[in-house]
C-alpha positions in Angstrom: 6.3 -63.7 -10.7 5.9 -63.4 -6.8 3.9 -66.8 -7.0 6.9 -68.3 -9.2 9.6 -67.3 -6.8 7.5 -68.7 -3.8 6.9 -71.9 -5.5 10.4 -72.4 -6.5 11.6 -71.5 -2.8 9.4 -74.1 -1.5 10.8 -76.6 -3.9 14.3 -75.7 -2.8 13.5 -76.0 1.1 12.2 -79.6 0.4 15.5 -80.5 -1.3 17.1 -81.9 2.0 14.4 -84.5 2.3 15.5 -86.3 -0.4 19.1 -86.7 0.8 18.3 -89.0 3.6 20.9 -91.4 4.7 23.8 -89.1 3.3 26.9 -89.1 5.4 28.9 -85.8 5.2 32.3 -86.3 4.8 34.0 -83.0 4.6 35.0 -83.8 0.7 34.4 -81.3 -2.0 33.5 -82.1 -5.7 35.7 -81.2 -8.5 33.7 -79.4 -11.2 35.8 -77.8 -14.2 38.8 -77.6 -11.8 36.7 -76.1 -8.9 36.4 -77.7 -5.6 32.7 -77.0 -4.6 30.0 -78.1 -2.5 26.2 -77.4 -3.0 24.1 -76.1 -0.3 20.6 -74.9 0.5 20.0 -72.3 3.2 17.1 -70.9 5.4 17.2 -67.6 7.3 15.1 -65.6 9.4 15.1 -62.2 11.4 13.9 -58.6 11.6 14.5 -55.3 9.4 14.1 -51.6 10.1 12.8 -50.1 6.9 13.2 -46.7 5.9 11.3 -45.5 2.8 11.5 -42.2 1.4 7.9 -41.6 -0.2 6.5 -38.5 -2.0 2.9 -37.5 -1.8 1.2 -34.3 -2.8 4.6 -32.7 -3.5 6.0 -33.5 0.0 8.6 -36.3 0.7 8.6 -38.0 4.1 10.7 -40.6 5.7 8.5 -43.5 6.4 9.9 -46.1 9.2 8.6 -49.6 9.1 9.5 -52.6 11.3 9.6 -55.7 9.3 10.1 -59.5 9.8 12.1 -61.3 7.0 12.6 -64.8 5.8 15.2 -65.9 3.1 15.9 -69.3 1.3 19.0 -69.8 -0.9 20.5 -72.2 -3.2 24.2 -72.1 -3.6 27.8 -73.6 -4.0 30.6 -73.3 -1.6 34.0 -72.9 -3.7 37.2 -73.9 -1.8 35.1 -73.7 1.5 36.4 -70.0 1.4 33.7 -68.3 -0.7 30.2 -68.9 -2.0 27.7 -67.9 -4.7 24.0 -68.4 -4.4 20.5 -67.4 -5.7 18.3 -66.3 -2.7 14.6 -65.3 -2.5 13.7 -63.1 0.2 10.4 -62.4 1.7 9.4 -59.4 3.9 6.3 -58.9 6.0 3.9 -55.9 5.2 5.2 -52.6 6.5 3.0 -49.8 7.5 3.3 -46.2 8.8 1.0 -43.0 9.2 2.5 -39.7 8.1 1.6 -36.2 7.3 2.5 -35.0 3.9 1.9 -31.2 4.0 -2.0 -30.6 3.9 -2.4 -34.4 3.7 -2.9 -35.6 7.2 -2.8 -39.1 8.7 -1.8 -40.9 5.2 -1.1 -44.6 5.5 1.7 -45.8 3.6 2.3 -49.4 3.3 4.8 -51.8 1.2 4.9 -55.2 0.4 8.3 -56.8 -0.9 9.5 -60.0 -2.4 13.3 -60.1 -3.6 15.2 -62.5 -6.1 19.1 -61.8 -5.5 22.3 -63.2 -6.6 24.7 -63.1 -3.7 28.5 -63.5 -3.3 30.2 -64.2 0.1 33.8 -64.6 1.1 35.2 -65.7 4.4 38.0 -63.5 6.1 40.8 -65.2 7.6 41.6 -68.8 8.0 39.5 -69.7 11.0 38.1 -73.2 11.9 35.0 -72.9 14.4 33.9 -69.1 13.9 34.5 -67.7 10.5 33.7 -63.9 9.8 32.6 -63.1 6.3 31.6 -60.3 4.2 29.1 -60.4 1.1 27.5 -58.5 -1.6 24.4 -59.0 -3.6 22.3 -57.6 -6.5 19.0 -58.5 -8.0 15.6 -57.6 -8.3 12.6 -56.5 -5.8 8.9 -57.0 -6.8 7.7 -54.2 -4.5 4.1 -52.8 -4.0 4.0 -49.4 -2.3 0.5 -47.6 -1.5 -0.4 -44.4 0.4 -4.0 -43.6 1.3 -5.7 -40.7 3.1 -9.0 -39.3 3.0 -9.8 -38.3 -0.6 -6.2 -38.9 -1.9 -4.6 -42.6 -2.8 -1.0 -43.4 -4.5 -0.2 -46.9 -5.6 2.5 -48.5 -7.5 3.4 -52.0 -8.3 7.1 -52.0 -9.6 10.0 -54.4 -10.3 13.1 -52.4 -9.0 17.0 -52.9 -8.7 18.0 -54.2 -5.2 21.5 -54.3 -3.7 22.7 -55.9 -0.4 25.8 -55.6 1.9 26.2 -58.2 4.2 28.7 -58.7 7.5 28.4 -62.0 9.4 29.8 -64.8 11.3 29.6 -68.6 10.3 30.0 -71.4 12.6 30.1 -75.0 11.2 29.0 -78.0 12.6 29.4 -81.1 10.2 27.1 -80.9 7.2 25.4 -77.7 8.8 26.7 -74.3 9.4 25.0 -71.6 11.3 25.3 -68.1 10.0 24.5 -64.8 12.1 24.6 -61.8 9.8 23.9 -57.8 9.8 22.6 -56.7 6.3 22.0 -53.3 4.5 19.5 -53.7 1.7 18.7 -51.0 -0.8 15.8 -50.7 -3.3 15.7 -48.2 -5.8 11.7 -47.4 -5.2 10.0 -44.1 -4.9 12.8 -41.9 -3.6 14.8 -44.9 -2.1 14.0 -47.6 0.2 16.8 -48.5 2.9 16.6 -51.6 5.0 19.0 -52.3 8.2 18.3 -55.9 9.6 19.9 -59.1 11.1 19.1 -62.7 10.5 20.2 -66.2 11.7 20.4 -69.0 9.2 21.4 -72.6 8.6 23.1 -74.3 5.7 23.0 -77.6 4.8 25.9 -79.0 2.4 25.5 -81.9 0.3 
């Protein structure tokens, strides 16, 4: 599944290359009575992760600093709201913790997410547009803990939810997005990610 998501995102990111010579005219397309603009987006940033992990009957909070990359395919509706499918990729998280009598256990996590997101602009601003968003989907996450004589490993598909607050700055057919995100993954005793990213949307 992870390879399928990565391949799909690569195709998505190559899409604008086939739009050469296209002139953006600030016009939407009527589709079943809705004014829409399709777009692709890429985003990158950093995340502070907090994984509540239980080992040997002891639960500890594991902190992980991660980098993230996101790619999305979406539709802008009436240039006021957006719906999209997004793939998110996180670098490997790692920290060493003590779990009761187990000392220096190395806890790692690797995560890819596939999300459906909804965003809405706040107010009627032209150059800088605040927005909020929510998302829900699946996280394909591997977690592992290892210490001398002890190991624990899981490869799970779990529910993931996201809340977003950001600013959008349009420049013709491109829009720059700056966003703060909270992401929850229902793995182990709960994983909480707090992050921020900068992205570019290209509208067709």
